[in-house]
C-alpha positions as CSV (number, residue, x, y, z in Angstrom):
1,M,-73.5,149.1,11.1
2,P,-70.9,147.1,9.1
3,N,-70.5,143.4,9.7
4,V,-67.4,141.2,9.3
5,G,-66.6,141.0,5.5
6,D,-68.3,144.3,4.7
7,P,-66.3,147.3,3.3
8,A,-65.4,149.6,6.2
9,P,-67.2,152.9,5.9
10,E,-64.9,155.7,4.9
11,F,-64.4,158.7,7.2
12,S,-62.3,161.7,7.9
13,L,-61.8,163.2,11.3
14,P,-59.3,165.6,13.0
15,N,-56.5,164.2,15.1
16,S,-55.0,165.7,18.3
17,N,-53.0,168.1,16.1
18,G,-56.0,169.2,14.1
19,E,-54.9,167.4,11.0
20,I,-57.5,165.6,9.0
21,V,-57.1,161.8,9.0
22,K,-58.9,159.6,6.5
23,L,-59.4,155.9,6.8
24,S,-58.3,155.5,3.2
25,D,-54.9,156.9,4.2
26,F,-54.2,153.5,5.7
27,R,-55.2,151.3,2.8
28,G,-52.6,148.5,2.5
29,Q,-52.2,148.1,6.3
30,N,-54.5,146.8,9.0
31,V,-56.3,149.3,11.2
32,V,-57.6,148.8,14.7
33,L,-60.5,151.2,15.1
34,A,-61.1,151.6,18.8
35,F,-64.1,153.7,20.0
36,Y,-63.9,154.7,23.7
37,P,-66.2,156.9,25.8
38,K,-64.0,159.6,27.4
39,D,-60.4,160.9,27.7
40,N,-58.7,160.8,31.1
41,T,-61.1,158.3,32.7
42,S,-59.6,155.3,34.5
43,V,-61.0,152.5,32.3
44,C,-60.4,154.4,29.0
45,T,-56.9,155.3,30.0
46,A,-56.2,151.7,30.9
47,Q,-57.5,150.5,27.6
48,L,-55.4,152.9,25.6
49,C,-52.3,152.3,27.7
50,D,-52.7,148.6,27.0
51,Y,-52.5,149.4,23.3
52,R,-49.6,151.8,23.9
53,D,-47.7,149.1,25.8
54,A,-48.3,146.6,22.9
55,W,-47.5,149.1,20.2
56,S,-44.4,147.3,18.9
57,D,-46.5,144.1,18.5
58,F,-49.2,146.0,16.6
59,N,-46.5,147.5,14.3
60,G,-45.1,144.0,13.8
61,S,-48.5,143.0,12.6
62,N,-48.6,145.8,10.0
63,A,-51.3,147.5,12.0
64,T,-52.0,151.0,13.2
65,I,-54.5,152.1,15.8
66,L,-57.0,154.9,15.5
67,A,-58.8,155.7,18.7
68,I,-62.1,157.7,18.4
69,N,-64.4,159.5,20.8
70,T,-66.4,162.7,21.0
71,D,-63.8,164.7,23.0
72,S,-62.3,167.8,21.4
73,V,-59.0,168.0,19.6
74,E,-57.6,170.0,22.6
75,S,-58.7,167.3,25.0
76,H,-57.1,164.6,22.8
77,K,-53.8,166.6,22.6
78,G,-53.4,166.8,26.4
79,F,-54.5,163.1,26.9
80,Q,-52.1,161.9,24.2
81,E,-49.2,164.0,25.5
82,K,-49.8,162.9,29.1
83,Y,-49.8,159.2,28.3
84,Q,-47.4,159.3,25.3
85,F,-49.8,157.4,23.0
86,P,-47.9,156.6,19.7
87,F,-51.2,156.2,17.8
88,Q,-53.7,158.8,16.7
89,L,-56.7,160.0,18.7
90,L,-59.5,161.3,16.5
91,S,-62.3,163.7,17.5
92,D,-65.9,162.8,16.4
93,P,-67.9,165.5,18.3
94,D,-71.1,165.0,16.4
95,R,-70.8,161.1,16.5
96,K,-71.1,160.8,12.7
97,V,-68.4,158.1,12.5
98,A,-69.6,156.4,15.6
99,K,-73.1,156.2,14.1
100,L,-71.6,154.7,10.9
101,Y,-70.0,152.0,12.9
102,G,-72.8,151.4,15.4
103,A,-70.8,152.9,18.3
104,A,-73.0,155.9,19.1
105,M,-74.9,155.8,22.4
106,P,-78.6,156.3,21.7
107,I,-79.4,159.0,24.3
108,I,-76.1,160.5,25.6
109,S,-73.6,162.3,23.5
110,I,-70.6,159.9,24.0
111,V,-69.6,156.7,22.1
112,K,-69.7,153.2,23.5
113,R,-66.7,151.0,23.7
114,A,-66.4,149.1,20.4
115,I,-63.5,147.7,18.4
116,F,-63.1,146.9,14.7
117,I,-60.2,145.5,12.7
118,I,-60.1,146.7,9.1
119,D,-57.9,144.6,6.9
120,K,-55.5,145.8,4.2
121,Q,-58.2,145.7,1.6
122,G,-60.5,147.9,3.6
123,R,-62.9,145.3,4.9
124,I,-64.1,144.6,8.4
125,A,-62.2,141.6,9.6
126,F,-63.2,141.7,13.3
127,K,-65.9,143.4,15.3
128,K,-66.9,143.7,18.9
129,T,-69.5,146.3,19.8
130,E,-71.0,145.1,23.1
131,L,-67.9,145.5,25.3
132,T,-67.6,145.7,29.0
133,P,-64.7,147.7,30.4
134,M,-61.5,146.4,28.8
135,T,-58.9,144.3,30.4
136,R,-55.3,143.6,29.4
137,R,-56.5,140.7,27.3
138,T,-58.0,143.0,24.7
139,S,-54.7,143.7,23.0
140,E,-53.9,140.0,23.0
141,E,-57.2,139.2,21.3
142,L,-56.6,141.9,18.7
143,L,-53.1,140.8,18.0
144,T,-54.2,137.2,17.6
145,T,-56.7,138.3,15.0
146,L,-54.2,140.5,13.3
147,R,-51.6,137.7,13.0
148,S,-54.3,135.5,11.3
149,L,-54.9,138.0,8.5
């Protein structure tokens, strides 16, 4: 599991349109990497809607959001369309990326809630891996960190 200051592990995953997205595609901008357990559940929906509602602030901080879980591309497509998320949802069905970032649950085949900020140089600038269900303050904390980079 990477720590603050470490290079972020590279990955490539399909988005809700089936297009392959690589972390390196975003070099030169900040990336919020948000692992969440499941599409269309109340807490996960609230978390991602919080990010959606603060999207202009994230853009103003030269940041994008990549949200990752084990759900299928098809599930992500419906979830993204239903809630009009302006950021990409990535499918990690075998939890390879979740394992790289320490966000894989040990026994069940979902990911746990975890957030990383990767800076413009590709290093981990922020990490929270032991998260309880998110509140509206999550985007505020992330934006505060992004503004300090």
